[in-house]
The first five atom37 places (N, CA, C, CB, O) and aatype in JSON, in Angstrom:
{
  "aatype": [12, 11, 5, 1, 4, 10, 2, 14, 11, 8, 11, 3, 18, 0, 2, 18, 7, 7, 1, 7, 9, 16, 9, 4, 3, 11, 17, 10, 16, 13, 11, 7, 13, 10, 15, 3, 9, 6, 15, 5, 18, 11, 14, 6, 10, 16, 9, 3, 1, 9, 3, 2, 3, 11, 7, 18, 15, 0, 6, 2, 9, 1, 17, 19, 16, 5, 15, 6, 5, 16, 1, 2, 12, 1, 16, 16, 11, 10, 3, 16, 2, 11, 19, 11, 6, 9, 1, 15, 10, 18, 0, 5, 7, 5, 15, 5, 6, 6, 9, 1, 11, 5, 13, 3, 19, 15, 5, 18, 10, 9, 15, 1, 9, 19, 16, 7, 11, 15, 17, 9],
  "atom_mask": [
    [1, 1, 1, 1, 1],
    [1, 1, 1, 1, 1],
    [1, 1, 1, 1, 1],
    [1, 1, 1, 1, 1],
    [1, 1, 1, 1, 1],
    [1, 1, 1, 1, 1],
    [1, 1, 1, 1, 1],
    [1, 1, 1, 1, 1],
    [1, 1, 1, 1, 1],
    [1, 1, 1, 1, 1],
    [1, 1, 1, 1, 1],
    [1, 1, 1, 1, 1],
    [1, 1, 1, 1, 1],
    [1, 1, 1, 1, 1],
    [1, 1, 1, 1, 1],
    [1, 1, 1, 1, 1],
    [1, 1, 1, 0, 1],
    [1, 1, 1, 0, 1],
    [1, 1, 1, 1, 1],
    [1, 1, 1, 0, 1],
    [1, 1, 1, 1, 1],
    [1, 1, 1, 1, 1],
    [1, 1, 1, 1, 1],
    [1, 1, 1, 1, 1],
    [1, 1, 1, 1, 1],
    [1, 1, 1, 1, 1],
    [1, 1, 1, 1, 1],
    [1, 1, 1, 1, 1],
    [1, 1, 1, 1, 1],
    [1, 1, 1, 1, 1],
    [1, 1, 1, 1, 1],
    [1, 1, 1, 0, 1],
    [1, 1, 1, 1, 1],
    [1, 1, 1, 1, 1],
    [1, 1, 1, 1, 1],
    [1, 1, 1, 1, 1],
    [1, 1, 1, 1, 1],
    [1, 1, 1, 1, 1],
    [1, 1, 1, 1, 1],
    [1, 1, 1, 1, 1],
    [1, 1, 1, 1, 1],
    [1, 1, 1, 1, 1],
    [1, 1, 1, 1, 1],
    [1, 1, 1, 1, 1],
    [1, 1, 1, 1, 1],
    [1, 1, 1, 1, 1],
    [1, 1, 1, 1, 1],
    [1, 1, 1, 1, 1],
    [1, 1, 1, 1, 1],
    [1, 1, 1, 1, 1],
    [1, 1, 1, 1, 1],
    [1, 1, 1, 1, 1],
    [1, 1, 1, 1, 1],
    [1, 1, 1, 1, 1],
    [1, 1, 1, 0, 1],
    [1, 1, 1, 1, 1],
    [1, 1, 1, 1, 1],
    [1, 1, 1, 1, 1],
    [1, 1, 1, 1, 1],
    [1, 1, 1, 1, 1],
    [1, 1, 1, 1, 1],
    [1, 1, 1, 1, 1],
    [1, 1, 1, 1, 1],
    [1, 1, 1, 1, 1],
    [1, 1, 1, 1, 1],
    [1, 1, 1, 1, 1],
    [1, 1, 1, 1, 1],
    [1, 1, 1, 1, 1],
    [1, 1, 1, 1, 1],
    [1, 1, 1, 1, 1],
    [1, 1, 1, 1, 1],
    [1, 1, 1, 1, 1],
    [1, 1, 1, 1, 1],
    [1, 1, 1, 1, 1],
    [1, 1, 1, 1, 1],
    [1, 1, 1, 1, 1],
    [1, 1, 1, 1, 1],
    [1, 1, 1, 1, 1],
    [1, 1, 1, 1, 1],
    [1, 1, 1, 1, 1],
    [1, 1, 1, 1, 1],
    [1, 1, 1, 1, 1],
    [1, 1, 1, 1, 1],
    [1, 1, 1, 1, 1],
    [1, 1, 1, 1, 1],
    [1, 1, 1, 1, 1],
    [1, 1, 1, 1, 1],
    [1, 1, 1, 1, 1],
    [1, 1, 1, 1, 1],
    [1, 1, 1, 1, 1],
    [1, 1, 1, 1, 1],
    [1, 1, 1, 1, 1],
    [1, 1, 1, 0, 1],
    [1, 1, 1, 1, 1],
    [1, 1, 1, 1, 1],
    [1, 1, 1, 1, 1],
    [1, 1, 1, 1, 1],
    [1, 1, 1, 1, 1],
    [1, 1, 1, 1, 1],
    [1, 1, 1, 1, 1],
    [1, 1, 1, 1, 1],
    [1, 1, 1, 1, 1],
    [1, 1, 1, 1, 1],
    [1, 1, 1, 1, 1],
    [1, 1, 1, 1, 1],
    [1, 1, 1, 1, 1],
    [1, 1, 1, 1, 1],
    [1, 1, 1, 1, 1],
    [1, 1, 1, 1, 1],
    [1, 1, 1, 1, 1],
    [1, 1, 1, 1, 1],
    [1, 1, 1, 1, 1],
    [1, 1, 1, 1, 1],
    [1, 1, 1, 1, 1],
    [1, 1, 1, 1, 1],
    [1, 1, 1, 0, 1],
    [1, 1, 1, 1, 1],
    [1, 1, 1, 1, 1],
    [1, 1, 1, 1, 1],
    [1, 1, 1, 1, 1]
  ],
  "atom_positions": [
    [[-10.49, -3.38, 40.89], [-9.49, -2.55, 40.25], [-8.42, -2.15, 41.28], [-10.14, -1.31, 39.62], [-7.22, -2.32, 41.04]],
    [[-8.87, -1.63, 42.4], [-7.9, -1.19, 43.41], [-7.11, -2.36, 43.97], [-8.61, -0.45, 44.53], [-5.9, -2.25, 44.17]],
    [[-7.76, -3.46, 44.24], [-7.06, -4.62, 44.79], [-6.02, -5.15, 43.8], [-8.06, -5.72, 45.14], [-4.89, -5.44, 44.19]],
    [[-6.4, -5.28, 42.54], [-5.47, -5.81, 41.53], [-4.26, -4.89, 41.33], [-6.2, -6.0, 40.2], [-3.16, -5.37, 41.06]],
    [[-4.47, -3.59, 41.46], [-3.39, -2.64, 41.18], [-2.56, -2.28, 42.42], [-3.96, -1.39, 40.59], [-1.39, -1.94, 42.29]],
    [[-3.16, -2.35, 43.59], [-2.49, -1.81, 44.77], [-2.12, -2.85, 45.84], [-3.35, -0.78, 45.39], [-1.3, -2.57, 46.71]],
    [[-2.72, -4.02, 45.79], [-2.5, -5.02, 46.84], [-1.6, -6.14, 46.34], [-3.85, -5.58, 47.32], [-2.05, -7.01, 45.6]],
    [[-0.32, -6.14, 46.74], [0.61, -7.19, 46.28], [0.19, -8.61, 46.66], [1.97, -6.93, 46.84], [0.69, -9.57, 46.08]],
    [[-0.73, -8.75, 47.61], [-1.2, -10.07, 48.02], [-2.37, -10.56, 47.17], [-1.61, -10.05, 49.49], [-2.76, -11.72, 47.26]],
    [[-2.92, -9.7, 46.35], [-4.04, -10.1, 45.49], [-3.55, -11.06, 44.41], [-4.72, -8.85, 44.84], [-2.44, -10.9, 43.89]],
    [[-4.35, -12.06, 44.09], [-3.93, -13.11, 43.14], [-3.61, -12.56, 41.75], [-5.02, -14.15, 43.02], [-2.82, -13.16, 41.03]],
    [[-4.21, -11.44, 41.36], [-3.95, -10.88, 40.03], [-3.0, -9.69, 40.03], [-5.25, -10.46, 39.42], [-2.81, -9.05, 39.0]],
    [[-2.39, -9.4, 41.18], [-1.51, -8.23, 41.28], [-0.38, -8.26, 40.25], [-0.93, -8.15, 42.67], [-0.05, -7.22, 39.68]],
    [[0.21, -9.4, 40.02], [1.35, -9.5, 39.08], [0.97, -9.01, 37.68], [1.85, -10.95, 39.0], [1.81, -8.45, 36.98]],
    [[-0.28, -9.21, 37.29], [-0.73, -8.8, 35.97], [-1.23, -7.36, 35.92], [-1.82, -9.71, 35.51], [-1.57, -6.85, 34.85]],
    [[-1.26, -6.7, 37.05], [-1.76, -5.33, 37.11], [-0.7, -4.45, 37.78], [-3.12, -5.26, 37.89], [0.22, -3.97, 37.12]],
    [[-0.82, -4.24, 39.07], [0.14, -3.4, 39.78], [1.56, -3.86, 39.62], [0.0, 0.0, 0.0], [2.48, -3.04, 39.54]],
    [[1.77, -5.15, 39.56], [3.11, -5.71, 39.42], [3.75, -5.42, 38.08], [0.0, 0.0, 0.0], [4.97, -5.51, 37.95]],
    [[2.96, -5.08, 37.09], [3.54, -4.72, 35.8], [3.32, -3.25, 35.47], [2.95, -5.58, 34.71], [3.45, -2.82, 34.32]],
    [[2.98, -2.47, 36.52], [2.93, -1.02, 36.36], [1.58, -0.42, 36.04], [0.0, 0.0, 0.0], [1.51, 0.77, 35.74]],
    [[0.52, -1.19, 36.11], [-0.81, -0.64, 35.87], [-1.22, 0.15, 37.12], [-1.86, -1.78, 35.55], [-1.22, -0.38, 38.23]],
    [[-1.55, 1.4, 36.9], [-1.86, 2.32, 38.01], [-3.32, 2.76, 37.96], [-0.94, 3.55, 37.96], [-4.05, 2.46, 37.02]],
    [[-3.7, 3.46, 38.99], [-5.01, 4.1, 39.07], [-4.75, 5.58, 39.28], [-5.91, 3.49, 40.24], [-3.96, 5.96, 40.14]],
    [[-5.41, 6.43, 38.49], [-5.18, 7.86, 38.67], [-5.55, 8.27, 40.1], [-6.01, 8.69, 37.63], [-6.44, 7.68, 40.71]],
    [[-4.86, 9.26, 40.61], [-5.06, 9.69, 42.0], [-6.51, 10.01, 42.32], [-4.21, 10.9, 42.29], [-7.0, 9.69, 43.41]],
    [[-7.21, 10.63, 41.39], [-8.6, 11.01, 41.62], [-9.47, 9.79, 41.92], [-9.16, 11.75, 40.4], [-10.42, 9.88, 42.69]],
    [[-9.14, 8.65, 41.32], [-9.94, 7.45, 41.47], [-9.61, 6.65, 42.73], [-9.78, 6.58, 40.27], [-10.21, 5.6, 42.96]],
    [[-8.68, 7.11, 43.51], [-8.37, 6.4, 44.75], [-9.49, 6.55, 45.77], [-7.05, 6.91, 45.35], [-9.55, 5.81, 46.75]],
    [[-10.38, 7.52, 45.54], [-11.59, 7.63, 46.36], [-12.77, 7.29, 45.47], [-11.75, 9.06, 46.99], [-12.76, 7.59, 44.27]],
    [[-13.79, 6.68, 46.05], [-14.96, 6.32, 45.26], [-15.64, 7.57, 44.71], [-15.94, 5.5, 46.1], [-16.13, 7.56, 43.58]],
    [[-15.67, 8.63, 45.49], [-16.29, 9.88, 45.05], [-15.6, 10.41, 43.78], [-16.23, 10.95, 46.17], [-16.28, 10.83, 42.84]],
    [[-14.29, 10.39, 43.74], [-13.55, 10.83, 42.56], [-13.82, 9.95, 41.35], [0.0, 0.0, 0.0], [-14.01, 10.44, 40.24]],
    [[-13.82, 8.64, 41.59], [-14.11, 7.68, 40.53], [-15.51, 7.91, 39.97], [-13.97, 6.24, 41.06], [-15.69, 8.0, 38.76]],
    [[-16.48, 8.01, 40.87], [-17.87, 8.17, 40.47], [-18.08, 9.46, 39.68], [-18.76, 8.17, 41.7], [-18.87, 9.47, 38.73]],
    [[-17.4, 10.51, 40.05], [-17.58, 11.79, 39.34], [-17.14, 11.68, 37.87], [-16.79, 12.9, 40.04], [-17.68, 12.39, 37.02]],
    [[-16.2, 10.81, 37.57], [-15.73, 10.65, 36.19], [-16.56, 9.66, 35.37], [-14.3, 10.21, 36.19], [-16.68, 9.8, 34.16]],
    [[-17.13, 8.66, 36.03], [-17.76, 7.57, 35.27], [-19.27, 7.52, 35.36], [-17.21, 6.28, 35.74], [-19.91, 6.81, 34.58]],
    [[-19.86, 8.24, 36.27], [-21.29, 8.09, 36.55], [-22.17, 8.26, 35.31], [-21.7, 9.1, 37.59], [-23.12, 7.5, 35.13]],
    [[-21.87, 9.22, 34.47], [-22.73, 9.47, 33.3], [-22.62, 8.36, 32.25], [-22.36, 10.8, 32.67], [-23.52, 8.21, 31.43]],
    [[-21.55, 7.6, 32.26], [-21.33, 6.55, 31.26], [-21.78, 5.17, 31.74], [-19.88, 6.49, 30.88], [-22.03, 4.28, 30.92]],
    [[-21.88, 4.99, 33.04], [-22.1, 3.67, 33.64], [-23.48, 3.1, 33.3], [-21.94, 3.76, 35.13], [-24.48, 3.81, 33.32]],
    [[-23.5, 1.79, 32.99], [-24.72, 1.02, 32.85], [-24.47, -0.32, 33.54], [-25.13, 0.82, 31.34], [-23.4, -0.89, 33.37]],
    [[-25.43, -0.82, 34.31], [-25.2, -2.03, 35.12], [-24.76, -3.26, 34.33], [-26.44, -2.36, 35.86], [-24.07, -4.11, 34.88]],
    [[-25.16, -3.37, 33.05], [-24.79, -4.56, 32.29], [-23.4, -4.48, 31.68], [-25.8, -4.78, 31.2], [-22.95, -5.43, 31.04]],
    [[-22.71, -3.37, 31.87], [-21.39, -3.19, 31.29], [-20.29, -3.28, 32.35], [-21.3, -1.84, 30.58], [-20.56, -3.15, 33.55]],
    [[-19.08, -3.52, 31.9], [-17.93, -3.58, 32.8], [-16.88, -2.57, 32.34], [-17.33, -5.02, 32.85], [-16.82, -2.21, 31.17]],
    [[-16.06, -2.14, 33.29], [-15.02, -1.17, 32.97], [-13.88, -1.89, 32.24], [-14.5, -0.46, 34.25], [-13.5, -3.0, 32.61]],
    [[-13.34, -1.24, 31.23], [-12.31, -1.84, 30.4], [-11.29, -0.77, 30.05], [-12.92, -2.48, 29.11], [-11.65, 0.36, 29.72]],
    [[-10.0, -1.13, 30.13], [-8.97, -0.19, 29.71], [-8.8, -0.26, 28.2], [-7.63, -0.47, 30.42], [-8.72, -1.35, 27.64]],
    [[-8.74, 0.87, 27.55], [-8.59, 0.94, 26.1], [-7.21, 0.4, 25.71], [-8.77, 2.39, 25.59], [-7.09, -0.43, 24.8]],
    [[-6.19, 0.87, 26.39], [-4.82, 0.39, 26.18], [-4.44, -0.44, 27.4], [-3.81, 1.59, 25.95], [-4.29, 0.1, 28.49]],
    [[-4.28, -1.75, 27.21], [-4.0, -2.64, 28.34], [-2.65, -2.43, 28.98], [-4.1, -4.06, 27.88], [-2.37, -3.01, 30.03]],
    [[-1.8, -1.61, 28.39], [-0.51, -1.32, 28.99], [-0.5, -0.02, 29.76], [0.56, -1.28, 27.92], [0.53, 0.38, 30.31]],
    [[-1.65, 0.65, 29.82], [-1.77, 1.9, 30.57], [-2.73, 1.7, 31.73], [-2.26, 3.06, 29.66], [-3.48, 0.72, 31.77]],
    [[-2.7, 2.62, 32.67], [-3.5, 2.5, 33.88], [-4.94, 2.91, 33.72], [0.0, 0.0, 0.0], [-5.42, 3.24, 32.64]],
    [[-5.62, 2.89, 34.87], [-7.02, 3.28, 34.93], [-7.11, 4.8, 35.1], [-7.75, 2.55, 36.08], [-6.6, 5.35, 36.07]],
    [[-7.76, 5.46, 34.14], [-8.01, 6.9, 34.2], [-9.17, 7.18, 33.25], [-6.73, 7.74, 33.81], [-9.52, 6.35, 32.41]],
    [[-9.76, 8.36, 33.38], [-10.9, 8.72, 32.53], [-10.55, 8.64, 31.05], [-11.4, 10.13, 32.87], [-11.4, 8.31, 30.22]],
    [[-9.3, 8.93, 30.71], [-8.88, 8.92, 29.3], [-8.63, 7.51, 28.75], [-7.62, 9.74, 29.14], [-8.55, 7.32, 27.54]],
    [[-8.49, 6.53, 29.63], [-8.12, 5.19, 29.17], [-9.15, 4.12, 29.52], [-6.8, 4.8, 29.77], [-8.83, 2.93, 29.53]],
    [[-10.38, 4.52, 29.8], [-11.39, 3.5, 30.07], [-12.59, 3.69, 29.17], [-11.81, 3.54, 31.54], [-12.83, 4.75, 28.6]],
    [[-13.32, 2.61, 29.07], [-14.6, 2.61, 28.38], [-15.47, 1.57, 29.06], [-14.45, 2.32, 26.84], [-14.97, 0.74, 29.83]],
    [[-16.76, 1.6, 28.79], [-17.69, 0.61, 29.33], [-18.09, -0.33, 28.2], [-18.94, 1.3, 29.96], [-18.55, 0.11, 27.15]],
    [[-17.9, -1.63, 28.43], [-18.14, -2.63, 27.4], [-18.86, -3.85, 27.98], [-16.81, -3.06, 26.75], [-18.94, -4.01, 29.2]],
    [[-19.37, -4.69, 27.09], [-19.96, -5.95, 27.54], [-18.85, -6.88, 28.0], [-20.81, -6.62, 26.41], [-17.68, -6.65, 27.71]],
    [[-19.2, -7.92, 28.71], [-18.2, -8.89, 29.17], [-17.49, -9.55, 28.0], [-18.86, -9.95, 30.06], [-16.28, -9.78, 28.07]],
    [[-18.21, -9.86, 26.93], [-17.59, -10.47, 25.76], [-16.55, -9.54, 25.13], [-18.65, -10.84, 24.72], [-15.46, -9.98, 24.76]],
    [[-16.9, -8.26, 25.01], [-15.95, -7.29, 24.44], [-14.71, -7.19, 25.32], [-16.61, -5.91, 24.29], [-13.58, -7.11, 24.82]],
    [[-14.92, -7.19, 26.62], [-13.79, -7.08, 27.54], [-12.88, -8.3, 27.43], [-14.28, -6.91, 28.98], [-11.66, -8.17, 27.43]],
    [[-13.46, -9.47, 27.33], [-12.67, -10.69, 27.21], [-11.8, -10.66, 25.96], [-13.59, -11.91, 27.18], [-10.65, -11.09, 25.98]],
    [[-12.35, -10.14, 24.86], [-11.58, -10.05, 23.62], [-10.43, -9.06, 23.73], [-12.49, -9.64, 22.48], [-9.45, -9.16, 22.98]],
    [[-10.53, -8.11, 24.65], [-9.5, -7.08, 24.79], [-8.39, -7.47, 25.76], [-10.14, -5.79, 25.24], [-7.44, -6.71, 25.95]],
    [[-8.48, -8.62, 26.37], [-7.48, -9.05, 27.35], [-6.16, -9.4, 26.67], [-7.99, -10.26, 28.13], [-6.14, -9.87, 25.54]],
    [[-5.06, -9.15, 27.38], [-3.74, -9.51, 26.85], [-3.63, -10.99, 26.57], [-2.64, -9.08, 27.81], [-2.92, -11.41, 25.66]],
    [[-4.34, -11.8, 27.35], [-4.21, -13.25, 27.23], [-5.11, -13.85, 26.15], [-4.51, -13.9, 28.54], [-4.97, -15.03, 25.83]],
    [[-6.03, -13.07, 25.59], [-6.88, -13.58, 24.54], [-6.07, -13.73, 23.26], [-8.1, -12.65, 24.32], [-5.49, -12.76, 22.76]],
    [[-6.03, -14.94, 22.75], [-5.2, -15.23, 21.59], [-5.94, -15.04, 20.27], [-4.67, -16.64, 21.68], [-5.31, -14.9, 19.22]],
    [[-7.26, -15.02, 20.31], [-8.03, -14.95, 19.08], [-8.84, -13.67, 19.0], [-8.94, -16.16, 18.97], [-9.26, -13.11, 20.02]],
    [[-9.06, -13.23, 17.79], [-9.98, -12.14, 17.52], [-10.92, -12.62, 16.42], [-9.24, -10.82, 17.12], [-10.78, -13.74, 15.93]],
    [[-11.85, -11.78, 16.02], [-12.83, -12.23, 15.02], [-12.18, -12.6, 13.7], [-13.85, -11.14, 14.8], [-12.66, -13.51, 13.02]],
    [[-11.11, -11.93, 13.32], [-10.43, -12.29, 12.07], [-9.8, -13.67, 12.14], [-9.36, -11.25, 11.73], [-9.86, -14.43, 11.18]],
    [[-9.19, -13.99, 13.29], [-8.59, -15.31, 13.44], [-9.66, -16.4, 13.47], [-7.74, -15.36, 14.72], [-9.44, -17.49, 12.95]],
    [[-10.8, -16.1, 14.08], [-11.89, -17.07, 14.1], [-12.38, -17.35, 12.68], [-13.07, -16.56, 14.99], [-12.63, -18.5, 12.31]],
    [[-12.51, -16.3, 11.88], [-12.9, -16.49, 10.47], [-11.86, -17.34, 9.74], [-13.06, -15.12, 9.76], [-12.2, -18.2, 8.93]],
    [[-10.59, -17.09, 10.03], [-9.52, -17.85, 9.39], [-9.59, -19.33, 9.79], [-8.15, -17.26, 9.75], [-9.42, -20.21, 8.95]],
    [[-9.85, -19.58, 11.06], [-9.97, -20.95, 11.54], [-11.11, -21.66, 10.82], [-10.19, -20.97, 13.07], [-10.96, -22.79, 10.36]],
    [[-12.25, -21.0, 10.73], [-13.4, -21.6, 10.06], [-13.09, -21.87, 8.58], [-14.63, -20.7, 10.19], [-13.51, -22.88, 8.02]],
    [[-12.38, -20.95, 7.96], [-12.02, -21.11, 6.55], [-11.06, -22.3, 6.37], [-11.38, -19.82, 6.01], [-11.24, -23.11, 5.46]],
    [[-10.06, -22.39, 7.23], [-9.1, -23.49, 7.14], [-9.8, -24.84, 7.32], [-7.99, -23.32, 8.19], [-9.51, -25.81, 6.62]],
    [[-10.72, -24.87, 8.26], [-11.47, -26.1, 8.51], [-12.33, -26.46, 7.3], [-12.35, -25.96, 9.76], [-12.4, -27.62, 6.9]],
    [[-12.98, -25.46, 6.71], [-13.82, -25.68, 5.53], [-12.98, -26.16, 4.34], [-14.56, -24.38, 5.15], [-13.48, -26.86, 3.47]],
    [[-11.7, -25.79, 4.31], [-10.79, -26.21, 3.24], [-10.21, -27.59, 3.49], [-9.67, -25.19, 3.08], [-9.46, -28.11, 2.66]],
    [[-10.55, -28.19, 4.63], [-10.13, -29.56, 4.88], [-9.01, -29.74, 5.9], [0.0, 0.0, 0.0], [-8.59, -30.87, 6.16]],
    [[-8.53, -28.66, 6.49], [-7.49, -28.82, 7.5], [-8.12, -29.42, 8.76], [-6.81, -27.46, 7.83], [-9.24, -29.08, 9.12]],
    [[-7.4, -30.3, 9.41], [-7.94, -30.96, 10.61], [-7.97, -30.0, 11.8], [-7.1, -32.21, 10.96], [-7.23, -29.03, 11.86]],
    [[-8.85, -30.31, 12.73], [-8.93, -29.5, 13.95], [-7.6, -29.51, 14.7], [-10.06, -30.0, 14.86], [-7.19, -28.5, 15.27]],
    [[-6.93, -30.64, 14.69], [-5.65, -30.75, 15.4], [-4.6, -29.85, 14.76], [-5.17, -32.2, 15.42], [-3.84, -29.18, 15.46]],
    [[-4.54, -29.84, 13.43], [-3.58, -28.96, 12.74], [-3.87, -27.49, 13.05], [-3.64, -29.19, 11.2], [-2.96, -26.71, 13.3]],
    [[-5.13, -27.14, 13.04], [-5.53, -25.75, 13.33], [-5.2, -25.41, 14.78], [-7.04, -25.54, 13.06], [-4.71, -24.32, 15.07]],
    [[-5.48, -26.34, 15.67], [-5.21, -26.13, 17.1], [-3.74, -25.8, 17.31], [-5.6, -27.36, 17.92], [-3.41, -24.86, 18.04]],
    [[-2.87, -26.56, 16.69], [-1.43, -26.34, 16.83], [-1.01, -25.01, 16.22], [-0.64, -27.48, 16.18], [-0.19, -24.29, 16.79]],
    [[-1.56, -24.69, 15.08], [-1.21, -23.45, 14.39], [-1.57, -22.22, 15.22], [-1.91, -23.38, 13.03], [-0.83, -21.24, 15.23]],
    [[-2.71, -22.27, 15.91], [-3.18, -21.11, 16.67], [-2.87, -21.21, 18.16], [-4.66, -20.93, 16.46], [-3.16, -20.28, 18.92]],
    [[-2.31, -22.33, 18.58], [-1.93, -22.55, 19.99], [-3.1, -22.33, 20.95], [-0.77, -21.63, 20.36], [-2.99, -21.58, 21.92]],
    [[-4.21, -23.0, 20.65], [-5.39, -22.94, 21.51], [-5.87, -24.36, 21.77], [-6.52, -22.07, 20.86], [-5.37, -25.31, 21.17]],
    [[-6.84, -24.5, 22.65], [-7.31, -25.84, 23.03], [-8.17, -26.48, 21.94], [-8.1, -25.75, 24.33], [-8.77, -25.8, 21.11]],
    [[-8.21, -27.81, 21.98], [-9.06, -28.56, 21.07], [-10.52, -28.18, 21.3], [-8.86, -30.09, 21.27], [-11.3, -28.07, 20.35]],
    [[-10.89, -27.99, 22.54], [-12.26, -27.59, 22.89], [-12.64, -26.29, 22.18], [-12.41, -27.44, 24.41], [-13.73, -26.19, 21.62]],
    [[-11.75, -25.31, 22.2], [-12.01, -24.03, 21.57], [-12.15, -24.18, 20.06], [-10.91, -23.03, 21.91], [-13.06, -23.6, 19.46]],
    [[-11.27, -24.93, 19.44], [-11.36, -25.16, 17.99], [-12.69, -25.82, 17.64], [-10.18, -26.04, 17.51], [-13.35, -25.43, 16.68]],
    [[-13.08, -26.8, 18.43], [-14.34, -27.49, 18.19], [-15.52, -26.52, 18.26], [-14.53, -28.62, 19.19], [-16.43, -26.58, 17.43]],
    [[-15.51, -25.64, 19.24], [-16.6, -24.65, 19.38], [-16.62, -23.71, 18.17], [-16.42, -23.83, 20.68], [-17.68, -23.37, 17.66]],
    [[-15.46, -23.3, 17.72], [-15.38, -22.36, 16.59], [-15.89, -23.0, 15.32], [-13.94, -21.87, 16.39], [-16.71, -22.41, 14.61]],
    [[-15.42, -24.2, 15.0], [-15.78, -24.81, 13.73], [-17.24, -25.28, 13.71], [-14.85, -25.98, 13.43], [-17.8, -25.49, 12.63]],
    [[-17.86, -25.43, 14.84], [-19.28, -25.81, 14.89], [-20.18, -24.59, 15.04], [-19.53, -26.78, 16.05], [-21.39, -24.72, 15.2]],
    [[-19.58, -23.39, 14.99], [-20.37, -22.16, 15.0], [-20.84, -21.7, 16.36], [0.0, 0.0, 0.0], [-21.7, -20.83, 16.46]],
    [[-20.28, -22.28, 17.42], [-20.67, -21.88, 18.76], [-19.83, -20.69, 19.22], [-20.51, -23.06, 19.74], [-18.86, -20.31, 18.58]],
    [[-20.24, -20.1, 20.35], [-19.5, -18.96, 20.89], [-18.09, -19.38, 21.27], [-20.23, -18.37, 22.12], [-17.89, -20.46, 21.83]],
    [[-17.12, -18.55, 20.97], [-15.72, -18.86, 21.28], [-15.2, -18.03, 22.43], [-14.84, -18.64, 20.05], [-14.04, -18.15, 22.81]],
    [[-16.04, -17.18, 23.02], [-15.64, -16.38, 24.18], [-16.4, -16.89, 25.39], [-15.92, -14.85, 23.95], [-16.22, -16.36, 26.49]]
  ]
}
């Protein structure tokens, strides 16, 4: 979190600090961060911002599974409703290629969706 938001040399800085994603002052120390999140933390969960256009603070984070976090990313093009739509279109006879173009995703992803496999 700190590297992505504060270090311009970090590979993901442009998507975080470079676009204005901040960390609240209290969280600049581990002790401050821990005091806000300790009661919510579980090892199998990851920290996720509720609003991807706002920074890291106690009011804008939650703990979620990796799959939930992936679905909340700005770059994720599909959600569960779109996946249902893709499956419906395929069941109605639309080709995978037509669906791929319509949703602007990879052929591999369309294939996974229409065969009932995980899409995240």
